Every structure is written in C-alpha cells, then in structure tokens.
C-alpha positions as CSV (number, residue, x, y, z in Angstrom):
1,M,8.8,2.5,13.3
2,F,6.0,0.0,12.5
3,G,4.9,-0.4,16.1
4,F,6.7,-3.7,16.0
5,G,8.9,-3.0,19.0
6,K,5.9,-2.1,21.1
7,K,4.0,-5.3,20.2
8,K,7.1,-7.4,20.9
9,K,7.5,-5.7,24.3
10,E,3.9,-6.4,25.2
11,T,4.3,-10.0,24.1
12,D,7.5,-10.4,26.1
13,N,5.8,-9.0,29.2
14,K,2.9,-11.4,28.8
15,V,5.3,-14.3,28.5
16,V,7.1,-13.2,31.7
17,S,3.8,-12.8,33.5
18,D,2.7,-16.3,32.6
19,Y,6.0,-17.7,33.5
20,D,5.8,-16.0,37.0
21,L,2.3,-17.4,37.4
22,L,3.5,-20.9,36.7
23,N,6.3,-20.6,39.3
24,N,4.4,-18.8,42.1
25,D,2.6,-21.0,44.6
26,D,0.5,-18.1,45.9
27,S,-0.6,-17.4,42.4
28,F,-1.7,-21.1,42.1
29,D,-3.7,-20.8,45.4
30,N,-5.4,-17.6,44.2
31,Q,-6.2,-19.3,40.9
32,N,-7.7,-22.3,42.6
33,D,-10.0,-20.0,44.6
34,I,-11.1,-18.2,41.5
35,N,-11.8,-21.6,39.8
36,N,-13.9,-22.7,42.8
37,Q,-15.9,-19.5,42.9
38,N,-16.7,-19.7,39.2
39,E,-17.5,-23.4,39.0
40,N,-21.2,-22.8,38.9
41,L,-20.8,-20.3,36.2
42,F,-18.9,-22.8,34.0
43,E,-21.7,-25.3,34.5
44,E,-24.3,-22.8,33.4
45,K,-22.2,-22.0,30.4
46,E,-22.0,-25.7,29.4
47,T,-25.8,-25.8,29.4
48,V,-26.1,-22.8,27.2
49,N,-23.3,-24.1,24.9
50,A,-25.1,-27.4,24.5
51,V,-28.3,-25.6,23.3
52,E,-26.2,-23.4,21.0
53,E,-24.4,-26.4,19.5
54,E,-27.7,-28.1,18.8
55,A,-28.9,-25.1,16.9
56,V,-25.7,-24.7,15.0
57,S,-25.7,-28.3,14.0
58,E,-28.8,-27.6,12.0
59,V,-26.8,-25.4,9.6
60,T,-25.0,-27.5,7.0
61,E,-21.2,-27.2,6.6
62,E,-21.7,-26.4,2.9
63,A,-23.9,-23.4,3.6
64,S,-21.4,-22.1,6.2
65,L,-18.5,-22.3,3.8
66,E,-20.5,-20.6,1.0
67,A,-21.3,-17.7,3.4
68,A,-17.8,-17.4,4.8
69,E,-16.0,-16.3,1.6
70,P,-18.3,-13.4,0.6
71,E,-18.2,-12.2,4.2
72,K,-14.4,-12.2,4.2
73,K,-14.4,-10.4,0.8
74,K,-16.9,-7.7,1.9
75,G,-14.9,-7.2,5.1
76,F,-11.6,-6.7,3.2
77,F,-13.2,-4.3,0.7
78,K,-14.5,-2.2,3.5
79,R,-11.0,-2.3,5.2
80,L,-9.4,-1.4,1.9
81,T,-11.7,1.6,1.4
82,E,-11.0,2.7,5.0
83,G,-7.3,2.0,4.7
84,L,-7.0,4.2,1.6
85,T,-8.9,7.1,3.2
86,K,-6.0,9.5,2.9
87,S,-5.5,8.6,-0.7
88,R,-9.2,8.6,-1.5
89,K,-9.7,12.0,-0.1
90,S,-6.6,13.3,-1.9
91,F,-7.9,12.0,-5.2
92,A,-11.4,13.5,-4.6
93,E,-9.9,16.9,-3.8
94,S,-7.5,16.8,-6.7
95,F,-10.2,15.9,-9.2
96,A,-12.9,18.1,-7.7
97,N,-12.4,21.1,-10.1
98,L,-11.2,19.1,-13.1
99,F,-14.6,18.1,-14.4
100,K,-16.2,21.5,-14.0
101,A,-14.8,22.5,-17.4
102,N,-17.5,22.9,-20.1
103,E,-15.5,21.4,-22.9
104,I,-12.5,19.2,-23.6
105,D,-9.6,21.3,-24.7
106,D,-5.9,21.7,-24.2
107,D,-6.5,23.4,-20.8
108,F,-8.5,20.4,-19.7
109,Y,-5.7,18.0,-20.6
110,D,-3.1,20.2,-19.0
111,E,-5.1,20.3,-15.8
112,L,-5.6,16.5,-15.9
113,E,-1.9,16.0,-16.4
114,E,-1.1,18.1,-13.3
115,T,-3.8,16.3,-11.3
116,L,-2.5,12.9,-12.1
117,V,1.2,13.8,-11.5
118,T,0.2,15.4,-8.2
119,A,-1.6,12.1,-7.2
120,D,1.8,10.3,-7.6
121,L,0.9,8.5,-10.8
122,G,4.2,9.7,-12.3
123,V,4.9,11.4,-15.6
124,E,5.2,8.3,-17.7
125,T,2.0,6.7,-16.5
126,T,0.2,10.1,-16.7
127,E,1.2,10.4,-20.4
128,K,-0.2,6.9,-21.1
129,I,-3.5,7.7,-19.5
130,I,-3.9,11.0,-21.3
131,D,-3.0,9.5,-24.7
132,D,-5.5,6.7,-24.1
133,L,-8.1,9.2,-23.1
134,K,-7.6,11.3,-26.2
135,V,-8.1,8.2,-28.4
136,K,-11.3,7.2,-26.6
137,V,-12.7,10.8,-26.6
138,K,-12.2,10.9,-30.3
139,E,-13.7,7.4,-30.9
140,L,-16.8,8.1,-28.8
141,K,-17.1,11.7,-29.9
142,I,-17.3,13.0,-26.4
143,K,-17.6,16.8,-26.0
144,E,-18.0,17.5,-22.3
145,A,-15.4,17.0,-19.6
146,E,-17.8,15.5,-17.2
147,A,-18.3,12.5,-19.5
148,C,-14.6,11.7,-19.2
149,K,-14.8,10.8,-15.6
150,Q,-15.8,7.1,-16.1
151,L,-13.3,6.8,-18.9
152,I,-10.4,8.0,-16.8
153,V,-11.2,5.5,-14.0
154,N,-11.5,2.6,-16.5
155,I,-8.2,3.6,-18.1
156,I,-6.4,3.8,-14.8
157,R,-7.8,0.4,-13.9
158,D,-6.4,-1.0,-17.2
159,Q,-2.9,0.1,-16.2
160,M,-3.0,-2.4,-13.3
161,T,-3.9,-5.8,-14.8
162,V,-2.6,-8.8,-12.8
163,D,-2.2,-12.0,-14.8
164,D,-4.1,-15.1,-13.7
165,T,-0.9,-16.9,-13.2
166,A,0.6,-14.3,-10.8
167,Y,0.0,-16.5,-7.7
168,D,0.8,-19.9,-9.2
169,F,4.0,-20.0,-7.2
170,E,1.9,-20.4,-4.0
171,D,0.9,-23.8,-5.1
172,K,4.4,-25.0,-6.1
173,K,7.5,-25.9,-4.2
174,T,8.8,-22.4,-4.0
175,V,11.7,-20.4,-2.7
176,V,10.7,-16.7,-2.2
177,L,13.5,-14.1,-2.1
178,V,12.2,-11.0,-0.4
179,I,14.2,-7.9,-1.2
180,G,14.1,-4.2,-0.5
181,V,15.8,-1.5,1.4
182,N,15.8,-1.4,5.2
183,G,12.7,0.1,6.9
184,V,10.1,-0.7,4.2
185,G,8.5,-3.6,6.1
186,K,10.3,-6.6,4.7
187,T,10.4,-8.5,8.0
188,T,6.8,-7.8,8.8
189,S,5.6,-8.8,5.3
190,I,7.5,-12.1,5.6
191,G,5.9,-12.8,8.9
192,K,2.4,-12.0,7.7
193,L,2.9,-14.1,4.6
194,A,4.2,-17.0,6.6
195,A,1.2,-16.8,9.0
196,Q,-1.3,-16.7,6.0
197,Y,0.4,-19.6,4.2
198,K,0.5,-21.6,7.4
199,K,-3.2,-20.9,8.0
200,R,-3.9,-22.3,4.5
201,G,-2.2,-25.5,5.4
202,K,1.1,-24.9,3.7
203,K,4.4,-26.1,5.2
204,V,6.4,-22.9,5.6
205,L,10.0,-22.2,6.5
206,I,11.7,-18.8,7.1
207,A,15.3,-18.0,6.5
208,A,17.1,-15.0,8.2
209,A,19.6,-14.2,5.5
210,D,19.8,-10.5,6.4
211,T,22.8,-11.1,8.6
212,F,24.0,-7.5,8.5
213,R,21.4,-6.5,11.2
214,A,21.0,-8.4,14.4
215,A,17.6,-6.7,14.8
216,A,16.3,-8.3,11.6
217,I,17.2,-11.8,12.8
218,D,15.5,-11.2,16.2
219,Q,12.4,-9.8,14.6
220,L,12.1,-12.7,12.2
221,K,12.5,-15.1,15.2
222,T,9.6,-13.3,16.9
223,W,7.5,-13.6,13.8
224,S,8.3,-17.2,13.3
225,V,6.9,-17.9,16.8
226,R,3.9,-15.8,16.2
227,A,3.2,-17.5,12.8
228,G,4.0,-21.0,14.2
229,V,6.6,-21.8,11.6
230,D,10.3,-22.8,11.8
231,I,13.2,-20.5,11.1
232,I,16.7,-21.1,9.9
233,A,19.1,-18.5,11.2
234,Q,22.8,-17.9,12.1
235,G,24.5,-15.1,14.0
236,E,25.0,-11.5,12.9
237,G,27.7,-11.2,10.3
238,A,27.3,-14.7,9.0
239,D,27.5,-15.4,5.2
240,P,24.0,-14.9,3.9
241,S,24.5,-17.6,1.3
242,A,25.5,-20.0,4.0
243,V,22.1,-19.3,5.7
244,V,20.4,-19.9,2.3
245,Y,22.3,-23.2,1.9
246,D,21.1,-24.4,5.3
247,A,17.5,-23.2,4.7
248,V,17.3,-24.9,1.3
249,S,18.7,-28.2,2.7
250,A,16.1,-28.0,5.5
251,A,13.3,-27.1,3.1
252,K,14.1,-30.2,1.0
253,S,14.4,-32.6,4.0
254,R,11.2,-31.3,5.6
255,N,9.2,-31.3,2.3
256,T,8.5,-27.6,2.8
257,D,6.0,-25.9,0.4
258,I,7.2,-22.3,0.7
259,L,10.6,-21.1,1.9
260,L,10.6,-17.3,2.6
261,I,14.1,-15.7,2.6
262,D,14.8,-12.3,4.1
263,T,17.7,-10.6,2.3
264,A,19.9,-7.7,3.2
265,G,18.3,-4.3,2.6
266,R,21.5,-2.3,2.3
267,L,24.9,-3.2,0.8
268,H,27.7,-0.8,-0.1
269,N,26.9,-0.5,-3.8
270,K,25.0,-2.0,-6.7
271,K,27.8,-4.5,-7.4
272,N,27.8,-5.9,-3.9
273,L,24.0,-6.2,-4.0
274,M,24.0,-7.9,-7.4
275,D,26.8,-10.2,-6.3
276,E,25.1,-11.2,-3.1
277,L,21.7,-11.9,-4.7
278,G,23.4,-13.7,-7.6
279,K,25.2,-15.9,-5.1
280,M,22.0,-16.8,-3.3
281,R,20.3,-17.7,-6.6
282,R,23.2,-19.9,-7.6
283,V,23.0,-21.8,-4.2
284,I,19.3,-22.3,-4.7
285,S,19.6,-23.5,-8.3
286,R,22.4,-25.9,-7.4
287,E,21.0,-27.3,-4.2
288,Y,17.3,-27.2,-5.1
289,P,16.9,-27.3,-8.9
290,D,13.3,-28.4,-8.8
291,A,12.1,-25.4,-6.8
292,N,10.4,-22.5,-8.3
293,V,12.2,-19.2,-7.4
294,E,10.1,-16.1,-6.8
295,S,11.6,-12.7,-6.2
296,L,9.4,-10.1,-4.4
297,I,10.4,-6.5,-3.7
298,V,8.9,-4.7,-0.7
299,L,8.2,-1.0,-1.1
300,D,7.0,1.6,1.4
301,G,3.9,3.3,-0.1
302,T,4.4,6.4,2.0
303,T,7.5,7.3,0.1
304,G,5.7,7.9,-3.2
305,Q,8.1,8.3,-6.2
306,N,11.0,7.2,-4.1
307,A,9.4,3.8,-4.0
308,L,9.3,3.7,-7.7
309,E,13.0,4.7,-7.9
310,Q,13.9,1.9,-5.5
311,A,12.1,-0.6,-7.6
312,R,14.0,0.7,-10.7
313,Q,17.3,0.3,-8.9
314,F,16.6,-3.2,-7.7
315,S,15.2,-4.3,-11.1
316,S,18.5,-3.2,-12.7
317,V,20.5,-5.7,-10.7
318,T,18.1,-8.6,-10.2
319,E,14.9,-10.1,-11.6
320,I,11.7,-9.1,-9.9
321,N,8.6,-11.2,-10.2
322,G,6.3,-9.2,-8.0
323,I,5.8,-6.2,-5.7
324,I,4.6,-5.8,-2.1
325,I,3.5,-2.3,-1.2
326,T,3.2,-1.6,2.5
327,K,1.8,1.2,4.7
328,L,-0.8,2.3,2.2
329,D,-3.1,3.1,5.1
330,G,-0.8,5.8,6.2
331,T,-0.3,7.8,3.0
332,A,-2.2,10.0,0.6
333,K,0.1,8.7,-2.2
334,G,-1.9,5.6,-3.1
335,G,-1.5,6.5,-6.8
336,I,2.1,5.2,-6.6
337,A,0.8,1.6,-6.9
338,I,-0.6,2.5,-10.3
339,A,2.7,4.1,-11.4
340,I,4.9,1.3,-10.2
341,Q,3.0,-1.4,-12.0
342,S,2.4,0.6,-15.2
343,E,6.0,1.8,-15.6
344,L,7.9,-1.3,-14.5
345,N,5.5,-3.8,-16.0
346,V,5.9,-5.9,-12.8
347,P,2.7,-6.9,-11.0
348,V,1.8,-5.6,-7.6
349,K,1.0,-8.9,-5.8
350,Y,0.3,-7.8,-2.2
351,I,-0.6,-4.6,-0.5
352,G,-0.6,-3.7,3.2
353,I,-3.3,-1.5,4.6
354,G,-2.9,-2.1,8.4
355,E,-1.0,-3.8,11.2
356,Q,-3.0,-7.0,11.4
357,V,-1.8,-10.2,9.7
358,D,-4.9,-10.2,7.4
359,D,-4.2,-6.6,6.4
360,L,-1.6,-7.8,4.0
361,Q,-3.7,-9.1,1.1
362,K,-3.4,-10.2,-2.5
363,F,-3.7,-7.2,-4.8
364,D,-7.0,-6.8,-6.7
365,P,-6.7,-3.9,-9.2
366,T,-10.5,-3.5,-9.6
367,N,-11.1,-3.2,-5.9
368,Y,-8.1,-1.0,-5.5
369,V,-9.2,1.6,-8.1
370,N,-12.8,1.3,-6.8
371,A,-11.6,2.2,-3.3
372,L,-9.4,5.1,-4.6
373,F,-12.3,6.7,-6.5
374,A,-15.1,5.8,-4.0
375,D,-15.7,9.5,-3.2
376,F,-16.5,10.4,-6.9
377,D,-19.9,12.1,-6.9
378,V,-21.5,10.9,-10.1
379,K,-24.3,8.5,-10.9
380,S,-22.2,6.1,-12.9
381,D,-19.9,5.6,-9.9
382,I,-22.2,2.9,-8.6
383,E,-20.9,0.8,-11.5
384,I,-17.4,1.6,-10.5
385,I,-17.7,0.9,-6.8
386,V,-19.7,-2.2,-6.7
387,D,-18.4,-5.5,-8.0
388,S,-20.4,-8.6,-8.8
389,D,-20.1,-10.1,-5.3
390,I,-21.0,-7.0,-3.4
391,E,-24.1,-6.1,-5.5
392,K,-26.0,-8.8,-3.6
393,L,-25.7,-6.8,-0.4
394,E,-28.8,-5.1,1.0
395,P,-28.7,-1.3,0.9
396,D,-28.5,-1.0,4.7
397,D,-25.8,-3.6,5.1
398,D,-23.1,-2.1,7.5
399,N,-20.4,-3.9,5.5
400,F,-21.1,-1.7,2.5
401,D,-21.1,1.6,4.4
402,I,-18.4,3.3,2.4
C-alpha cells in the first residue's frame, strides 16, 4: 500500500546479490580484474580529491554550519509546497470565485462556508473561521470581499498554533506510544522517526507491541535495520504488554533516550482497546516511573473527515499528546490538518509528504498554510508565502521556485 513491500523486496534482492558475490570465486576474480583495470583512475581521483580538500579546508566549519540549516529549511519548504500540490490546487479552485463578489453579505458568507467545508476543514472549524472573520470585518470596517482574502488566511493559520513545548519530549527520557488504525502508516512513521532521532545522536529503541499482525513485526524489524537501531520483539500473538515490559527494561539498562512503541491498530471494541493501552501505560509507569510518556496518533491524510473521526474515537479511550498526519502528498484534502487540530485541540506534530525518511517532518503551521495558499493571486500574498528566512533568497533562486 505504501510501496513498502516493493522497497523491502528490492533491499532483500540486493542483500542476496551481495551475499552471492561474497561466496562466488568467479565473482571475486572478475572483481579483481575490474580493480586492476581501474587502478589508474583511482590514482587520478586521489589527485583531484587532494586539490578539492585543500580548497574546502579554506571554508570554516562555522560558515558551513550556518549555511546548512537555511538550505535544509528552503529545501523542505519547496518539498512541502510540491507535496501539497493537490491540496493547493484544490484550494485555489475552491476560492477562485469566492472573492469576485462586490460586497460582503450573507451570500458571501454562505459561499465561504461551503468552500471551507468542501476543502475538508469541517463544520465546526468552518464556523469558528467565519465567526472570527465577521468580527474582524466589523472592526476594520471592510466592505469588499477581496479585502477578506488575507484575513481568512491569517485566521486559518491561527487555528493551528503549536506550543513551544510541543517537542520537549524529544530531549527527555521518553517512551512514545504510537497508536492508530491499521494501514495509516504507523510502522513507517516509527521507522522514519527512529532514523531521524538516531541521526541527531539519540539512543533509540523500537518495540513491536502490535503482536496481532506478523507483518507489522517484520516491517518494524526491517525498519530497525534501515534506521540502525535495536528492536525488542516477540512472536505473533504474544502479550503486547509483555513486549512493553521487555522493551522498558532494555531501555533502562541501555540508557535509551527514546523508546518508540508500535501498538495494535485494531482490537475488537473500544473496551479492548482501552484495556490494552491502559495496561501498557501501567507497565511503563510501574517499571519506568522517571520516563516521560508521549502518545502520538497516526492518521492517514487521504481519508479526510474519517481521519478526524478516528482521532475522536481514540481520544475518547486514551490520552493523545500529538498527531502525525501521513500521505498528505497524495491527497487534495490537506485542509483536514487544520480541522483536526482546531476541533480536538491536540497539536499536529509531524506531517508526511513523501516516501523518503526526511519527508516526515515537524509540523510548522505557518509554512503549512503558506504552502496551501501559495497559488493565491493577490499582491499581499508575498507576505503570506515568504517567511523571514526565505526572504533573503535571490529572486532567481531555484529553491524558491514555487
């Protein structure tokens, strides 16, 4: 479904090929011939590399680090804009005729309501936006519909504020319970987070507590190898809480920074789900009382309002500290991220806009709204699209070709 099986197969094939190469004498002979034939080329490369290293050494480490972060940020903003192409075009089409009205009247607000609901912002969030807009229109004495464009974008952005402390758990000894229904991308999100945390120097451990599906355990094992982190797992049908117990014990003994726990995506009913998650939390509290516990729910962005309903269902049986929305690159329903955060009052902490590890990123409300409304054709949009870091770009910079 995610292309995961295909990638795994390619990886497995590569491993088999390498293994065959290491155990095939003829392959070794051929490889030696190739090495001999290319020896002169390697020597020439060394000469070129020596010259390049001398030039690079003239650049200070401090300057390199300062340049690296903006480049990464620009790159992700561009990927975000491209990843939200379907949603961006849908928003542009939906709002195209709205601001052609000459005046702000009941018909304008009715059409705005229909446009926002169609964009998957949901009824409750739409009502909040329209109520706020009416207040601001009255305060600023705005008469023309076109003048509301900037106000609407700003109001939508205000629905998605992420607190400064939202990611504090990443710098504590933390156990992260990852929940959600099957098929939303839980396993993939855990693997990507593990890889990113490991890259940042964190000691990471994964626990395969979704023991109802053998495939989930196998996928996590594959991701653990790919991310270069250890995994605690038992067989299919094992007690999930027993896996959590083993994982917590291992996390303590290994001085792990972050323990990521995959949980079952489907139990028979709410009571079973609540009981299972409650049991896991009790094990964590009893065995690792000093650890911070973070609960993240993974939602599939392509499912629109169904994702919001899933979040409601899970929040009714367990505490949720944050949301991961996946597959936003494959949907025109990008407005659902706004609705989920606004209605549940739970922050969206990560979004997925592609298959690569770095395509799962911390959620930035400003950049997200900027990307959604990047096709708005008004002068003031340059204030919406450009943030303080990107303003420094030259006009012809390819990284800012939206």
